[in-house]
N, C-alpha and C positions, 0 to 999 in steps of 0.2 A: 374288094369283095365285101358284100353286105353281111352284117353281123346282127344276130338277134340278141338284143340286150334286155329284153323284157324279163322281169323276175319270174323264175321257174315256178314257184309255188302259186303265184297269182295266175299265171297262164294255165297251170294244171287245173285250178279251180274253175276258171272260165270255160275250159273245154271238158270238164268232168272226168279228168284222168287222175289216177292215183300217182303221186310223186314216185312211188316205188318202181313204177314202170321205167322211169328215167334213171333210177339208181339212187334217188334221194330217200332218206329214211324218215324225213319229217312229213307229218300229215297236216293239212290245213285244218285249223279248228274254228274257222270263221263260219258263221251260219249262212245258209242258202239265202240269196237275196231275192228281191221281188221279180227280177228278170227271169228267173227260172220258172215262174208260174205263168208266164205269157205263152200263148199258143205260138208255136214255131211253124213257119211254112215249110213245104217240101224242099224248096231251095235252101232255106235256112238250115235244115237238117243235113242236107248234102254238103253244104259249105262247112259246117262244123266238123263233119267226119273227115273232110279233106284237111282242114286246119289241124285237127288232132293228129293225123298221120304224119303230116309235114313237121309238126312240132316234136313228136316222139323221136323221129330220125334226124332232126336238124337239117332238113332239106328245104331249099327255097323254091319258089313257084316254077321258075324256068326248068330247073333240073327235075322237079317232080313231074311236070307235064311230059318231059322227055321219057321218064320212066313209064308213064301211062301209055305213051305211044308204043314203047317196046312191049309192054304187057299185052296190049291189044293184038299185036302181030304174032305173039307166041301162041302155041296150041294150048287148048284148055280154057279154064275160067279166067277171064281177064283180071278180076279182083284178086284172086289167089295168086296170079302171076305177078301182080304189082307188089303184094306183100313179100313174095319170094325174092324179087329183085332187091327190095329194101333190106331184107334180112341178109343178102349176100354182100352188102357193103362192108368193106374192111373195118371201118370204125365200129359198126354194129357187131361184127364177129369178135373183135377185140373185147367189147363190152360183154358179150355173151360168154366169152371164155373166162371172164372174171379177172382180166388183165387191166381193167380200169374200173373205177368206182361208179362213174356216171358215163352216159353216152357223150356228153360234152367233153369230158376228160379224155375219153378214148379217141375222139376226133383230134384233140390237141396232141396227144402222144403220137398218133400216126403222123400228123403233120410235121412233128419234130424229128421224125425218122427213127423212132425207137423199135420199129417192127420190120421183120423180113417176111416175104412170101416165097416159099421154095428156095430160101437162101439168098434172095435178092432183096435189097432194101427198097421198101415202097413207102412213099410219104404222101400218098393221095387217099384221103378218107373214103372217097366214092369208088375206089378200086373194087371191082367185083370178083370175089373169090369163087372158085369152082370146086366141086367134089374132088378130093385127092390133094388139094392144096394144103401145105403145112405153113402155119403162121406161127412165128416165134419172136420172142424179145431178142433184139440184136445183142451180140456178145458184149459189146461195150456197155449197153444199158443194164445188163443183168446184175452188175455190181452196184447199181444205183440204189440208195436207200429208199427212193420213191417206190420202186417195185416191191420191196419188202413190206412197206406200209400198205400198198394196194392189196397184196396177198393176204395180209392180216385182216383188212377190212372187208374183203370179198369172200373170206373163208365161210363156207356154208351156203354160198349162192348156188342155186340149182343151175346145172349146165344142161342145155338142150341135148336131146338124144342124137341130133345130127352132127354133133361135135365130139371129138375125143380129145380130152385135155390132160396134159401131164403138168401139174402145178410146179413140181420140183424142177423139171427141165425148162419151165416157162415156155411151153409150146403147145399147139393144138392142131388137130387135123380135121378138115371138113370131110365127113364121111359121105354125106349126101345133101340134097337140097332140103330145106325145111318144109314141113307140112303145115297146112292151115290150122289144124288142131293143136299145134305146138306154140302158137302165138299166145303170149301171156297177158294180153290186154284186150278189152272189148272194142271191136271196130266193125262197122257195117260197110265193108269195102265196096259192096254193090252200089251204094249211094254215090260213091266217088266216081265210079264208072258211069253211072247215070248222069252225073253233073257234067262230066267232060263230053259225053256223047250227044249232048243236046245240039 
């Protein structure tokens, strides 16, 4: 399996994303470089938006294209459908619930089998949750000091309205699909659709 080993803060700076989106509290204090002053082509803008979205969710090209194909077949706006599919990933839902400090950590915790969906252990980060699904920390993992540390560090994190989370019981329920206006980062998803539809 391919692994992205590029330093997070460096990549955030290159793509113009706040590290807070990924769960990192550090801000880059390097000054903008000369590359940012160059005129960027339409293709360059589209490519940057695609790279930004892939990086935020930790998805590689093949899987990302598969999500695009699904989004186009769904009813409604293809760009919003793509964001909805990415938000439904189990690793993202775990991060949104505040059960992991960063998206990378949530992916690792899911892979290690620390979470259940409707009582069944799921260790696939790309597993798509549906409205009504209950995601919980497995009974064995609840006693782990790791989750106590996570709860302390994510205390005060805003939980999206499409999730109902009980921090004490270490579980959350998906109430509905996420909306476009609930996305907490800037993205021009129509450029990604334009890029792929050429």
